[in-house]
mmCIF file as Biopython writes it, N, C-alpha, C and O atoms, coordinates in Angstrom:
data_model
#
loop_
_atom_site.group_PDB
_atom_site.id
_atom_site.type_symbol
_atom_site.label_atom_id
_atom_site.label_alt_id
_atom_site.label_comp_id
_atom_site.label_asym_id
_atom_site.label_entity_id
_atom_site.label_seq_id
_atom_site.pdbx_PDB_ins_code
_atom_site.Cartn_x
_atom_site.Cartn_y
_atom_site.Cartn_z
_atom_site.occupancy
_atom_site.B_iso_or_equiv
_atom_site.auth_seq_id
_atom_site.auth_asym_id
_atom_site.pdbx_PDB_model_num
ATOM 1   N N  . UNK A ? 1  ? -34.174 212.570 -4.221 1.0 0.0 1  A 1 
ATOM 2   C CA . UNK A ? 1  ? -34.572 211.819 -3.047 1.0 0.0 1  A 1 
ATOM 3   C C  . UNK A ? 1  ? -34.768 210.359 -3.448 1.0 0.0 1  A 1 
ATOM 4   O O  . UNK A ? 1  ? -35.427 210.092 -4.452 1.0 0.0 1  A 1 
ATOM 5   N N  . UNK A ? 2  ? -34.211 209.399 -2.687 1.0 0.0 2  A 1 
ATOM 6   C CA . UNK A ? 2  ? -34.370 207.987 -3.022 1.0 0.0 2  A 1 
ATOM 7   C C  . UNK A ? 2  ? -35.825 207.558 -2.923 1.0 0.0 2  A 1 
ATOM 8   O O  . UNK A ? 2  ? -36.593 208.100 -2.128 1.0 0.0 2  A 1 
ATOM 9   N N  . UNK A ? 3  ? -36.185 206.601 -3.723 1.0 0.0 3  A 1 
ATOM 10  C CA . UNK A ? 3  ? -37.525 206.047 -3.653 1.0 0.0 3  A 1 
ATOM 11  C C  . UNK A ? 3  ? -37.424 204.560 -3.390 1.0 0.0 3  A 1 
ATOM 12  O O  . UNK A ? 3  ? -36.432 203.920 -3.737 1.0 0.0 3  A 1 
ATOM 13  N N  . UNK A ? 4  ? -38.454 204.020 -2.777 1.0 0.0 4  A 1 
ATOM 14  C CA . UNK A ? 4  ? -38.501 202.584 -2.540 1.0 0.0 4  A 1 
ATOM 15  C C  . UNK A ? 4  ? -38.971 201.902 -3.816 1.0 0.0 4  A 1 
ATOM 16  O O  . UNK A ? 4  ? -40.014 202.249 -4.371 1.0 0.0 4  A 1 
ATOM 17  N N  . UNK A ? 5  ? -38.201 200.941 -4.269 1.0 0.0 5  A 1 
ATOM 18  C CA . UNK A ? 5  ? -38.560 200.216 -5.480 1.0 0.0 5  A 1 
ATOM 19  C C  . UNK A ? 5  ? -39.695 199.242 -5.192 1.0 0.0 5  A 1 
ATOM 20  O O  . UNK A ? 5  ? -39.714 198.604 -4.140 1.0 0.0 5  A 1 
ATOM 21  N N  . UNK A ? 6  ? -40.644 199.123 -6.124 1.0 0.0 6  A 1 
ATOM 22  C CA . UNK A ? 6  ? -41.685 198.118 -5.937 1.0 0.0 6  A 1 
ATOM 23  C C  . UNK A ? 6  ? -41.041 196.740 -5.840 1.0 0.0 6  A 1 
ATOM 24  O O  . UNK A ? 6  ? -40.133 196.419 -6.607 1.0 0.0 6  A 1 
ATOM 25  N N  . UNK A ? 7  ? -41.501 195.945 -4.915 1.0 0.0 7  A 1 
ATOM 26  C CA . UNK A ? 7  ? -40.979 194.600 -4.777 1.0 0.0 7  A 1 
ATOM 27  C C  . UNK A ? 7  ? -39.711 194.507 -3.955 1.0 0.0 7  A 1 
ATOM 28  O O  . UNK A ? 7  ? -39.200 193.408 -3.739 1.0 0.0 7  A 1 
ATOM 29  N N  . UNK A ? 8  ? -39.185 195.646 -3.486 1.0 0.0 8  A 1 
ATOM 30  C CA . UNK A ? 8  ? -37.932 195.595 -2.731 1.0 0.0 8  A 1 
ATOM 31  C C  . UNK A ? 8  ? -38.103 194.889 -1.393 1.0 0.0 8  A 1 
ATOM 32  O O  . UNK A ? 8  ? -37.116 194.502 -0.768 1.0 0.0 8  A 1 
ATOM 33  N N  . UNK A ? 9  ? -39.330 194.719 -0.951 1.0 0.0 9  A 1 
ATOM 34  C CA . UNK A ? 9  ? -39.580 194.019 0.306  1.0 0.0 9  A 1 
ATOM 35  C C  . UNK A ? 9  ? -40.159 192.640 0.127  1.0 0.0 9  A 1 
ATOM 36  O O  . UNK A ? 9  ? -40.670 192.056 1.082  1.0 0.0 9  A 1 
ATOM 37  N N  . UNK A ? 10 ? -40.091 192.109 -1.073 1.0 0.0 10 A 1 
ATOM 38  C CA . UNK A ? 10 ? -40.739 190.815 -1.311 1.0 0.0 10 A 1 
ATOM 39  C C  . UNK A ? 10 ? -40.051 189.653 -0.602 1.0 0.0 10 A 1 
ATOM 40  O O  . UNK A ? 10 ? -40.645 188.583 -0.472 1.0 0.0 10 A 1 
ATOM 41  N N  . UNK A ? 11 ? -38.816 189.836 -0.142 1.0 0.0 11 A 1 
ATOM 42  C CA . UNK A ? 11 ? -38.133 188.787 0.611  1.0 0.0 11 A 1 
ATOM 43  C C  . UNK A ? 11 ? -38.525 188.802 2.081  1.0 0.0 11 A 1 
ATOM 44  O O  . UNK A ? 11 ? -38.152 187.894 2.824  1.0 0.0 11 A 1 
ATOM 45  N N  . UNK A ? 12 ? -39.256 189.795 2.509  1.0 0.0 12 A 1 
ATOM 46  C CA . UNK A ? 12 ? -39.529 189.972 3.923  1.0 0.0 12 A 1 
ATOM 47  C C  . UNK A ? 12 ? -40.235 188.781 4.582  1.0 0.0 12 A 1 
ATOM 48  O O  . UNK A ? 12 ? -39.866 188.430 5.703  1.0 0.0 12 A 1 
ATOM 49  N N  . UNK A ? 13 ? -41.210 188.149 3.966  1.0 0.0 13 A 1 
ATOM 50  C CA . UNK A ? 13 ? -41.836 187.011 4.660  1.0 0.0 13 A 1 
ATOM 51  C C  . UNK A ? 13 ? -40.835 185.909 5.031  1.0 0.0 13 A 1 
ATOM 52  O O  . UNK A ? 13 ? -40.951 185.315 6.103  1.0 0.0 13 A 1 
ATOM 53  N N  . UNK A ? 14 ? -39.875 185.633 4.182  1.0 0.0 14 A 1 
ATOM 54  C CA . UNK A ? 14 ? -38.909 184.584 4.509  1.0 0.0 14 A 1 
ATOM 55  C C  . UNK A ? 14 ? -37.843 185.066 5.484  1.0 0.0 14 A 1 
ATOM 56  O O  . UNK A ? 14 ? -37.176 184.243 6.110  1.0 0.0 14 A 1 
ATOM 57  N N  . UNK A ? 15 ? -37.665 186.364 5.629  1.0 0.0 15 A 1 
ATOM 58  C CA . UNK A ? 15 ? -36.694 186.902 6.587  1.0 0.0 15 A 1 
ATOM 59  C C  . UNK A ? 15 ? -37.172 186.653 8.014  1.0 0.0 15 A 1 
ATOM 60  O O  . UNK A ? 15 ? -36.362 186.429 8.914  1.0 0.0 15 A 1 
ATOM 61  N N  . UNK A ? 16 ? -38.459 186.692 8.216  1.0 0.0 16 A 1 
ATOM 62  C CA . UNK A ? 16 ? -39.001 186.536 9.561  1.0 0.0 16 A 1 
ATOM 63  C C  . UNK A ? 16 ? -38.701 185.171 10.160 1.0 0.0 16 A 1 
ATOM 64  O O  . UNK A ? 16 ? -38.849 184.985 11.368 1.0 0.0 16 A 1 
ATOM 65  N N  . UNK A ? 17 ? -38.282 184.211 9.338  1.0 0.0 17 A 1 
ATOM 66  C CA . UNK A ? 17 ? -37.921 182.889 9.866  1.0 0.0 17 A 1 
ATOM 67  C C  . UNK A ? 17 ? -36.688 182.962 10.762 1.0 0.0 17 A 1 
ATOM 68  O O  . UNK A ? 17 ? -36.447 182.053 11.557 1.0 0.0 17 A 1 
ATOM 69  N N  . UNK A ? 18 ? -35.905 184.037 10.641 1.0 0.0 18 A 1 
ATOM 70  C CA . UNK A ? 18 ? -34.723 184.212 11.487 1.0 0.0 18 A 1 
ATOM 71  C C  . UNK A ? 18 ? -35.099 184.647 12.892 1.0 0.0 18 A 1 
ATOM 72  O O  . UNK A ? 18 ? -34.248 184.694 13.780 1.0 0.0 18 A 1 
ATOM 73  N N  . UNK A ? 19 ? -36.352 184.962 13.096 1.0 0.0 19 A 1 
ATOM 74  C CA . UNK A ? 19 ? -36.817 185.353 14.421 1.0 0.0 19 A 1 
ATOM 75  C C  . UNK A ? 19 ? -37.127 186.833 14.502 1.0 0.0 19 A 1 
ATOM 76  O O  . UNK A ? 19 ? -36.232 187.676 14.444 1.0 0.0 19 A 1 
ATOM 77  N N  . UNK A ? 20 ? -38.366 187.127 14.633 1.0 0.0 20 A 1 
ATOM 78  C CA . UNK A ? 20 ? -38.776 188.516 14.793 1.0 0.0 20 A 1 
ATOM 79  C C  . UNK A ? 20 ? -39.360 189.112 13.536 1.0 0.0 20 A 1 
ATOM 80  O O  . UNK A ? 20 ? -38.961 188.771 12.423 1.0 0.0 20 A 1 
ATOM 81  N N  . UNK A ? 21 ? -40.311 190.007 13.726 1.0 0.0 21 A 1 
ATOM 82  C CA . UNK A ? 21 ? -40.933 190.678 12.592 1.0 0.0 21 A 1 
ATOM 83  C C  . UNK A ? 21 ? -39.975 191.683 11.947 1.0 0.0 21 A 1 
ATOM 84  O O  . UNK A ? 21 ? -38.972 192.073 12.543 1.0 0.0 21 A 1 
ATOM 85  N N  . UNK A ? 22 ? -40.295 192.085 10.744 1.0 0.0 22 A 1 
ATOM 86  C CA . UNK A ? 22 ? -39.464 193.009 9.983  1.0 0.0 22 A 1 
ATOM 87  C C  . UNK A ? 22 ? -39.238 194.306 10.751 1.0 0.0 22 A 1 
ATOM 88  O O  . UNK A ? 22 ? -38.144 194.869 10.711 1.0 0.0 22 A 1 
ATOM 89  N N  . UNK A ? 23 ? -40.248 194.775 11.439 1.0 0.0 23 A 1 
ATOM 90  C CA . UNK A ? 23 ? -40.103 196.027 12.204 1.0 0.0 23 A 1 
ATOM 91  C C  . UNK A ? 23 ? -38.981 195.912 13.230 1.0 0.0 23 A 1 
ATOM 92  O O  . UNK A ? 23 ? -38.260 196.882 13.466 1.0 0.0 23 A 1 
ATOM 93  N N  . UNK A ? 24 ? -38.824 194.748 13.839 1.0 0.0 24 A 1 
ATOM 94  C CA . UNK A ? 24 ? -37.748 194.563 14.816 1.0 0.0 24 A 1 
ATOM 95  C C  . UNK A ? 24 ? -36.379 194.549 14.139 1.0 0.0 24 A 1 
ATOM 96  O O  . UNK A ? 24 ? -35.417 195.098 14.676 1.0 0.0 24 A 1 
ATOM 97  N N  . UNK A ? 25 ? -36.287 193.929 12.973 1.0 0.0 25 A 1 
ATOM 98  C CA . UNK A ? 25 ? -35.016 193.936 12.233 1.0 0.0 25 A 1 
ATOM 99  C C  . UNK A ? 25 ? -34.639 195.367 11.859 1.0 0.0 25 A 1 
ATOM 100 O O  . UNK A ? 25 ? -33.482 195.768 11.981 1.0 0.0 25 A 1 
ATOM 101 N N  . UNK A ? 26 ? -35.626 196.129 11.403 1.0 0.0 26 A 1 
ATOM 102 C CA . UNK A ? 26 ? -35.352 197.522 11.032 1.0 0.0 26 A 1 
ATOM 103 C C  . UNK A ? 26 ? -34.934 198.347 12.239 1.0 0.0 26 A 1 
ATOM 104 O O  . UNK A ? 26 ? -34.069 199.216 12.128 1.0 0.0 26 A 1 
ATOM 105 N N  . UNK A ? 27 ? -35.536 198.084 13.382 1.0 0.0 27 A 1 
ATOM 106 C CA . UNK A ? 27 ? -35.154 198.791 14.598 1.0 0.0 27 A 1 
ATOM 107 C C  . UNK A ? 27 ? -33.706 198.462 14.984 1.0 0.0 27 A 1 
ATOM 108 O O  . UNK A ? 27 ? -32.952 199.348 15.386 1.0 0.0 27 A 1 
ATOM 109 N N  . UNK A ? 28 ? -33.324 197.187 14.862 1.0 0.0 28 A 1 
ATOM 110 C CA . UNK A ? 28 ? -31.935 196.799 15.125 1.0 0.0 28 A 1 
ATOM 111 C C  . UNK A ? 28 ? -30.970 197.554 14.218 1.0 0.0 28 A 1 
ATOM 112 O O  . UNK A ? 28 ? -29.932 198.044 14.663 1.0 0.0 28 A 1 
ATOM 113 N N  . UNK A ? 29 ? -31.326 197.639 12.951 1.0 0.0 29 A 1 
ATOM 114 C CA . UNK A ? 29 ? -30.473 198.347 11.985 1.0 0.0 29 A 1 
ATOM 115 C C  . UNK A ? 29 ? -30.362 199.811 12.371 1.0 0.0 29 A 1 
ATOM 116 O O  . UNK A ? 29 ? -29.267 200.374 12.377 1.0 0.0 29 A 1 
ATOM 117 N N  . UNK A ? 30 ? -31.473 200.420 12.687 1.0 0.0 30 A 1 
ATOM 118 C CA . UNK A ? 30 ? -31.473 201.856 13.033 1.0 0.0 30 A 1 
ATOM 119 C C  . UNK A ? 30 ? -30.744 202.128 14.345 1.0 0.0 30 A 1 
ATOM 120 O O  . UNK A ? 30 ? -30.154 203.195 14.511 1.0 0.0 30 A 1 
ATOM 121 N N  . UNK A ? 31 ? -30.774 201.182 15.274 1.0 0.0 31 A 1 
ATOM 122 C CA . UNK A ? 31 ? -30.110 201.360 16.566 1.0 0.0 31 A 1 
ATOM 123 C C  . UNK A ? 31 ? -28.621 201.023 16.513 1.0 0.0 31 A 1 
ATOM 124 O O  . UNK A ? 31 ? -27.885 201.328 17.451 1.0 0.0 31 A 1 
ATOM 125 N N  . UNK A ? 32 ? -28.184 200.411 15.448 1.0 0.0 32 A 1 
ATOM 126 C CA . UNK A ? 32 ? -26.777 200.038 15.321 1.0 0.0 32 A 1 
ATOM 127 C C  . UNK A ? 32 ? -25.910 201.287 15.176 1.0 0.0 32 A 1 
ATOM 128 O O  . UNK A ? 32 ? -26.327 202.267 14.559 1.0 0.0 32 A 1 
ATOM 129 N N  . UNK A ? 33 ? -24.712 201.251 15.743 1.0 0.0 33 A 1 
ATOM 130 C CA . UNK A ? 33 ? -23.797 202.386 15.543 1.0 0.0 33 A 1 
ATOM 131 C C  . UNK A ? 33 ? -23.217 202.409 14.121 1.0 0.0 33 A 1 
ATOM 132 O O  . UNK A ? 33 ? -22.606 203.398 13.717 1.0 0.0 33 A 1 
ATOM 133 N N  . UNK A ? 34 ? -23.408 201.334 13.375 1.0 0.0 34 A 1 
ATOM 134 C CA . UNK A ? 34 ? -22.922 201.274 11.997 1.0 0.0 34 A 1 
ATOM 135 C C  . UNK A ? 34 ? -23.830 202.087 11.096 1.0 0.0 34 A 1 
ATOM 136 O O  . UNK A ? 34 ? -25.034 202.176 11.337 1.0 0.0 34 A 1 
ATOM 137 N N  . UNK A ? 35 ? -23.255 202.683 10.051 1.0 0.0 35 A 1 
ATOM 138 C CA . UNK A ? 35 ? -24.058 203.515 9.159  1.0 0.0 35 A 1 
ATOM 139 C C  . UNK A ? 35 ? -23.909 203.136 7.691  1.0 0.0 35 A 1 
ATOM 140 O O  . UNK A ? 35 ? -24.769 203.480 6.880  1.0 0.0 35 A 1 
ATOM 141 N N  . UNK A ? 36 ? -22.843 202.440 7.337  1.0 0.0 36 A 1 
ATOM 142 C CA . UNK A ? 36 ? -22.618 202.110 5.935  1.0 0.0 36 A 1 
ATOM 143 C C  . UNK A ? 36 ? -23.339 200.815 5.567  1.0 0.0 36 A 1 
ATOM 144 O O  . UNK A ? 36 ? -23.410 199.872 6.356  1.0 0.0 36 A 1 
ATOM 145 N N  . UNK A ? 37 ? -23.864 200.800 4.360  1.0 0.0 37 A 1 
ATOM 146 C CA . UNK A ? 37 ? -24.667 199.683 3.879  1.0 0.0 37 A 1 
ATOM 147 C C  . UNK A ? 37 ? -23.973 198.340 4.093  1.0 0.0 37 A 1 
ATOM 148 O O  . UNK A ? 37 ? -24.529 197.459 4.749  1.0 0.0 37 A 1 
ATOM 149 N N  . UNK A ? 38 ? -22.790 198.174 3.560  1.0 0.0 38 A 1 
ATOM 150 C CA . UNK A ? 38 ? -22.126 196.873 3.631  1.0 0.0 38 A 1 
ATOM 151 C C  . UNK A ? 38 ? -21.664 196.523 5.043  1.0 0.0 38 A 1 
ATOM 152 O O  . UNK A ? 38 ? -21.571 195.343 5.380  1.0 0.0 38 A 1 
ATOM 153 N N  . UNK A ? 39 ? -21.373 197.517 5.870  1.0 0.0 39 A 1 
ATOM 154 C CA . UNK A ? 39 ? -21.068 197.239 7.268  1.0 0.0 39 A 1 
ATOM 155 C C  . UNK A ? 39 ? -22.288 196.635 7.964  1.0 0.0 39 A 1 
ATOM 156 O O  . UNK A ? 39 ? -22.175 195.671 8.721  1.0 0.0 39 A 1 
ATOM 157 N N  . UNK A ? 40 ? -23.444 197.218 7.693  1.0 0.0 40 A 1 
ATOM 158 C CA . UNK A ? 40 ? -24.681 196.707 8.278  1.0 0.0 40 A 1 
ATOM 159 C C  . UNK A ? 40 ? -25.010 195.313 7.765  1.0 0.0 40 A 1 
ATOM 160 O O  . UNK A ? 40 ? -25.446 194.458 8.536  1.0 0.0 40 A 1 
ATOM 161 N N  . UNK A ? 41 ? -24.808 195.075 6.480  1.0 0.0 41 A 1 
ATOM 162 C CA . UNK A ? 41 ? -25.060 193.751 5.905  1.0 0.0 41 A 1 
ATOM 163 C C  . UNK A ? 41 ? -24.146 192.721 6.573  1.0 0.0 41 A 1 
ATOM 164 O O  . UNK A ? 41 ? -24.611 191.663 6.999  1.0 0.0 41 A 1 
ATOM 165 N N  . UNK A ? 42 ? -22.872 193.020 6.665  1.0 0.0 42 A 1 
ATOM 166 C CA . UNK A ? 42 ? -21.911 192.098 7.286  1.0 0.0 42 A 1 
ATOM 167 C C  . UNK A ? 42 ? -22.270 191.823 8.741  1.0 0.0 42 A 1 
ATOM 168 O O  . UNK A ? 42 ? -22.161 190.691 9.212  1.0 0.0 42 A 1 
ATOM 169 N N  . UNK A ? 43 ? -22.698 192.861 9.447  1.0 0.0 43 A 1 
ATOM 170 C CA . UNK A ? 43 ? -23.092 192.714 10.842 1.0 0.0 43 A 1 
ATOM 171 C C  . UNK A ? 43 ? -24.314 191.798 10.988 1.0 0.0 43 A 1 
ATOM 172 O O  . UNK A ? 43 ? -24.337 190.928 11.858 1.0 0.0 43 A 1 
ATOM 173 N N  . UNK A ? 44 ? -25.314 191.994 10.148 1.0 0.0 44 A 1 
ATOM 174 C CA . UNK A ? 44 ? -26.496 191.132 10.210 1.0 0.0 44 A 1 
ATOM 175 C C  . UNK A ? 44 ? -26.139 189.680 9.907  1.0 0.0 44 A 1 
ATOM 176 O O  . UNK A ? 44 ? -26.687 188.757 10.509 1.0 0.0 44 A 1 
ATOM 177 N N  . UNK A ? 45 ? -25.227 189.491 8.979  1.0 0.0 45 A 1 
ATOM 178 C CA . UNK A ? 45 ? -24.799 188.138 8.624  1.0 0.0 45 A 1 
ATOM 179 C C  . UNK A ? 45 ? -24.012 187.483 9.764  1.0 0.0 45 A 1 
ATOM 180 O O  . UNK A ? 45 ? -24.287 186.342 10.135 1.0 0.0 45 A 1 
ATOM 181 N N  . UNK A ? 46 ? -23.046 188.196 10.311 1.0 0.0 46 A 1 
ATOM 182 C CA . UNK A ? 46 ? -22.165 187.593 11.321 1.0 0.0 46 A 1 
ATOM 183 C C  . UNK A ? 46 ? -22.812 187.494 12.703 1.0 0.0 46 A 1 
ATOM 184 O O  . UNK A ? 46 ? -22.637 186.492 13.397 1.0 0.0 46 A 1 
ATOM 185 N N  . UNK A ? 47 ? -23.550 188.514 13.102 1.0 0.0 47 A 1 
ATOM 186 C CA . UNK A ? 47 ? -24.112 188.539 14.452 1.0 0.0 47 A 1 
ATOM 187 C C  . UNK A ? 47 ? -25.503 187.908 14.562 1.0 0.0 47 A 1 
ATOM 188 O O  . UNK A ? 47 ? -25.898 187.442 15.630 1.0 0.0 47 A 1 
ATOM 189 N N  . UNK A ? 48 ? -26.238 187.897 13.450 1.0 0.0 48 A 1 
ATOM 190 C CA . UNK A ? 48 ? -27.624 187.433 13.516 1.0 0.0 48 A 1 
ATOM 191 C C  . UNK A ? 48 ? -27.925 186.266 12.580 1.0 0.0 48 A 1 
ATOM 192 O O  . UNK A ? 48 ? -29.051 185.768 12.556 1.0 0.0 48 A 1 
ATOM 193 N N  . UNK A ? 49 ? -26.935 185.827 11.812 1.0 0.0 49 A 1 
ATOM 194 C CA . UNK A ? 49 ? -27.091 184.640 10.982 1.0 0.0 49 A 1 
ATOM 195 C C  . UNK A ? 49 ? -27.931 184.798 9.728  1.0 0.0 49 A 1 
ATOM 196 O O  . UNK A ? 49 ? -28.354 183.798 9.148  1.0 0.0 49 A 1 
ATOM 197 N N  . UNK A ? 50 ? -28.181 186.012 9.298  1.0 0.0 50 A 1 
ATOM 198 C CA . UNK A ? 50 ? -28.953 186.204 8.073  1.0 0.0 50 A 1 
ATOM 199 C C  . UNK A ? 50 ? -28.095 185.871 6.863  1.0 0.0 50 A 1 
ATOM 200 O O  . UNK A ? 50 ? -26.871 186.003 6.900  1.0 0.0 50 A 1 
ATOM 201 N N  . UNK A ? 51 ? -28.744 185.443 5.800  1.0 0.0 51 A 1 
ATOM 202 C CA . UNK A ? 51 ? -28.062 185.251 4.536  1.0 0.0 51 A 1 
ATOM 203 C C  . UNK A ? 51 ? -27.805 186.605 3.895  1.0 0.0 51 A 1 
ATOM 204 O O  . UNK A ? 51 ? -28.408 187.609 4.273  1.0 0.0 51 A 1 
ATOM 205 N N  . UNK A ? 52 ? -26.905 186.620 2.926  1.0 0.0 52 A 1 
ATOM 206 C CA . UNK A ? 52 ? -26.520 187.885 2.299  1.0 0.0 52 A 1 
ATOM 207 C C  . UNK A ? 52 ? -27.711 188.598 1.653  1.0 0.0 52 A 1 
ATOM 208 O O  . UNK A ? 52 ? -27.893 189.799 1.850  1.0 0.0 52 A 1 
ATOM 209 N N  . UNK A ? 53 ? -28.506 187.880 0.900  1.0 0.0 53 A 1 
ATOM 210 C CA . UNK A ? 53 ? -29.638 188.498 0.204  1.0 0.0 53 A 1 
ATOM 211 C C  . UNK A ? 53 ? -30.651 189.104 1.155  1.0 0.0 53 A 1 
ATOM 212 O O  . UNK A ? 53 ? -31.158 190.201 0.918  1.0 0.0 53 A 1 
ATOM 213 N N  . UNK A ? 54 ? -30.946 188.385 2.238  1.0 0.0 54 A 1 
ATOM 214 C CA . UNK A ? 54 ? -31.901 188.896 3.208  1.0 0.0 54 A 1 
ATOM 215 C C  . UNK A ? 54 ? -31.350 190.109 3.945  1.0 0.0 54 A 1 
ATOM 216 O O  . UNK A ? 54 ? -32.056 191.099 4.139  1.0 0.0 54 A 1 
ATOM 217 N N  . UNK A ? 55 ? -30.087 190.028 4.356  1.0 0.0 55 A 1 
ATOM 218 C CA . UNK A ? 55 ? -29.474 191.163 5.047  1.0 0.0 55 A 1 
ATOM 219 C C  . UNK A ? 55 ? -29.424 192.379 4.131  1.0 0.0 55 A 1 
ATOM 220 O O  . UNK A ? 55 ? -29.724 193.495 4.555  1.0 0.0 55 A 1 
ATOM 221 N N  . UNK A ? 56 ? -29.049 192.164 2.895  1.0 0.0 56 A 1 
ATOM 222 C CA . UNK A ? 56 ? -28.970 193.256 1.929  1.0 0.0 56 A 1 
ATOM 223 C C  . UNK A ? 56 ? -30.334 193.896 1.705  1.0 0.0 56 A 1 
ATOM 224 O O  . UNK A ? 56 ? -30.442 195.121 1.659  1.0 0.0 56 A 1 
ATOM 225 N N  . UNK A ? 57 ? -31.369 193.085 1.567  1.0 0.0 57 A 1 
ATOM 226 C CA . UNK A ? 57 ? -32.721 193.612 1.351  1.0 0.0 57 A 1 
ATOM 227 C C  . UNK A ? 57 ? -33.182 194.438 2.549  1.0 0.0 57 A 1 
ATOM 228 O O  . UNK A ? 57 ? -33.745 195.519 2.376  1.0 0.0 57 A 1 
ATOM 229 N N  . UNK A ? 58 ? -32.947 193.941 3.752  1.0 0.0 58 A 1 
ATOM 230 C CA . UNK A ? 58 ? -33.349 194.676 4.955  1.0 0.0 58 A 1 
ATOM 231 C C  . UNK A ? 58 ? -32.632 196.018 5.061  1.0 0.0 58 A 1 
ATOM 232 O O  . UNK A ? 58 ? -33.254 197.048 5.321  1.0 0.0 58 A 1 
ATOM 233 N N  . UNK A ? 59 ? -31.322 195.994 4.858  1.0 0.0 59 A 1 
ATOM 234 C CA . UNK A ? 59 ? -30.547 197.227 4.973  1.0 0.0 59 A 1 
ATOM 235 C C  . UNK A ? 59 ? -30.956 198.223 3.894  1.0 0.0 59 A 1 
ATOM 236 O O  . UNK A ? 59 ? -31.174 199.399 4.183  1.0 0.0 59 A 1 
ATOM 237 N N  . UNK A ? 60 ? -31.060 197.759 2.662  1.0 0.0 60 A 1 
ATOM 238 C CA . UNK A ? 60 ? -31.423 198.646 1.561  1.0 0.0 60 A 1 
ATOM 239 C C  . UNK A ? 60 ? -32.783 199.293 1.814  1.0 0.0 60 A 1 
ATOM 240 O O  . UNK A ? 60 ? -32.943 200.500 1.633  1.0 0.0 60 A 1 
ATOM 241 N N  . UNK A ? 61 ? -33.741 198.506 2.223  1.0 0.0 61 A 1 
ATOM 242 C CA . UNK A ? 61 ? -35.085 199.022 2.452  1.0 0.0 61 A 1 
ATOM 243 C C  . UNK A ? 61 ? -35.110 199.997 3.623  1.0 0.0 61 A 1 
ATOM 244 O O  . UNK A ? 61 ? -35.753 201.044 3.552  1.0 0.0 61 A 1 
ATOM 245 N N  . UNK A ? 62 ? -34.413 199.653 4.694  1.0 0.0 62 A 1 
ATOM 246 C CA . UNK A ? 62 ? -34.390 200.516 5.872  1.0 0.0 62 A 1 
ATOM 247 C C  . UNK A ? 62 ? -33.703 201.846 5.567  1.0 0.0 62 A 1 
ATOM 248 O O  . UNK A ? 62 ? -34.219 202.906 5.924  1.0 0.0 62 A 1 
ATOM 249 N N  . UNK A ? 63 ? -32.557 201.798 4.917  1.0 0.0 63 A 1 
ATOM 250 C CA . UNK A ? 63 ? -31.841 203.037 4.589  1.0 0.0 63 A 1 
ATOM 251 C C  . UNK A ? 63 ? -32.637 203.895 3.613  1.0 0.0 63 A 1 
ATOM 252 O O  . UNK A ? 63 ? -32.628 205.122 3.721  1.0 0.0 63 A 1 
ATOM 253 N N  . UNK A ? 64 ? -33.322 203.270 2.668  1.0 0.0 64 A 1 
ATOM 254 C CA . UNK A ? 64 ? -34.139 204.028 1.715  1.0 0.0 64 A 1 
ATOM 255 C C  . UNK A ? 64 ? -35.324 204.686 2.435  1.0 0.0 64 A 1 
ATOM 256 O O  . UNK A ? 64 ? -35.664 205.834 2.149  1.0 0.0 64 A 1 
ATOM 257 N N  . UNK A ? 65 ? -35.945 203.968 3.357  1.0 0.0 65 A 1 
ATOM 258 C CA . UNK A ? 65 ? -37.036 204.566 4.136  1.0 0.0 65 A 1 
ATOM 259 C C  . UNK A ? 65 ? -36.550 205.789 4.911  1.0 0.0 65 A 1 
ATOM 260 O O  . UNK A ? 65 ? -37.202 206.833 4.931  1.0 0.0 65 A 1 
ATOM 261 N N  . UNK A ? 66 ? -35.405 205.634 5.541  1.0 0.0 66 A 1 
ATOM 262 C CA . UNK A ? 66 ? -34.868 206.733 6.353  1.0 0.0 66 A 1 
ATOM 263 C C  . UNK A ? 66 ? -34.490 207.940 5.478  1.0 0.0 66 A 1 
ATOM 264 O O  . UNK A ? 66 ? -34.642 209.088 5.897  1.0 0.0 66 A 1 
ATOM 265 N N  . UNK A ? 67 ? -34.006 207.676 4.285  1.0 0.0 67 A 1 
ATOM 266 C CA . UNK A ? 67 ? -33.623 208.764 3.379  1.0 0.0 67 A 1 
ATOM 267 C C  . UNK A ? 67 ? -34.851 209.519 2.870  1.0 0.0 67 A 1 
ATOM 268 O O  . UNK A ? 67 ? -34.756 210.694 2.514  1.0 0.0 67 A 1 
ATOM 269 N N  . UNK A ? 68 ? -35.991 208.854 2.836  1.0 0.0 68 A 1 
ATOM 270 C CA . UNK A ? 68 ? -37.227 209.471 2.336  1.0 0.0 68 A 1 
ATOM 271 C C  . UNK A ? 68 ? -37.922 210.317 3.421  1.0 0.0 68 A 1 
ATOM 272 O O  . UNK A ? 68 ? -38.866 211.048 3.122  1.0 0.0 68 A 1 
ATOM 273 N N  . UNK A ? 69 ? -37.472 210.222 4.635  1.0 0.0 69 A 1 
ATOM 274 C CA . UNK A ? 69 ? -38.127 210.962 5.739  1.0 0.0 69 A 1 
ATOM 275 C C  . UNK A ? 69 ? -37.727 212.416 5.725  1.0 0.0 69 A 1 
ATOM 276 O O  . UNK A ? 69 ? -38.174 213.188 6.573  1.0 0.0 69 A 1 
#
C-alpha cells in the first residue's frame, strides 16, 4: 500500500497562490475524468496555469491519499 512521504505537501502553501485552497485543487483532480498521473499534471498546467512542480506535487499527493483509502 502506498504511503505519503513526509514533506510531500511542503509546496502546498505556495500552490494556493493560484487560487483556492488545497482541498479544492484535490477535488478538481478527483472530479477529473483523467486518471493517469502525467495526464493530470498536464491538465493542471494547461487548464489552470500551475507550474510543473506544483501540479506534480498535487497529483502525487492526491493519488497517494486515494490509494491509502
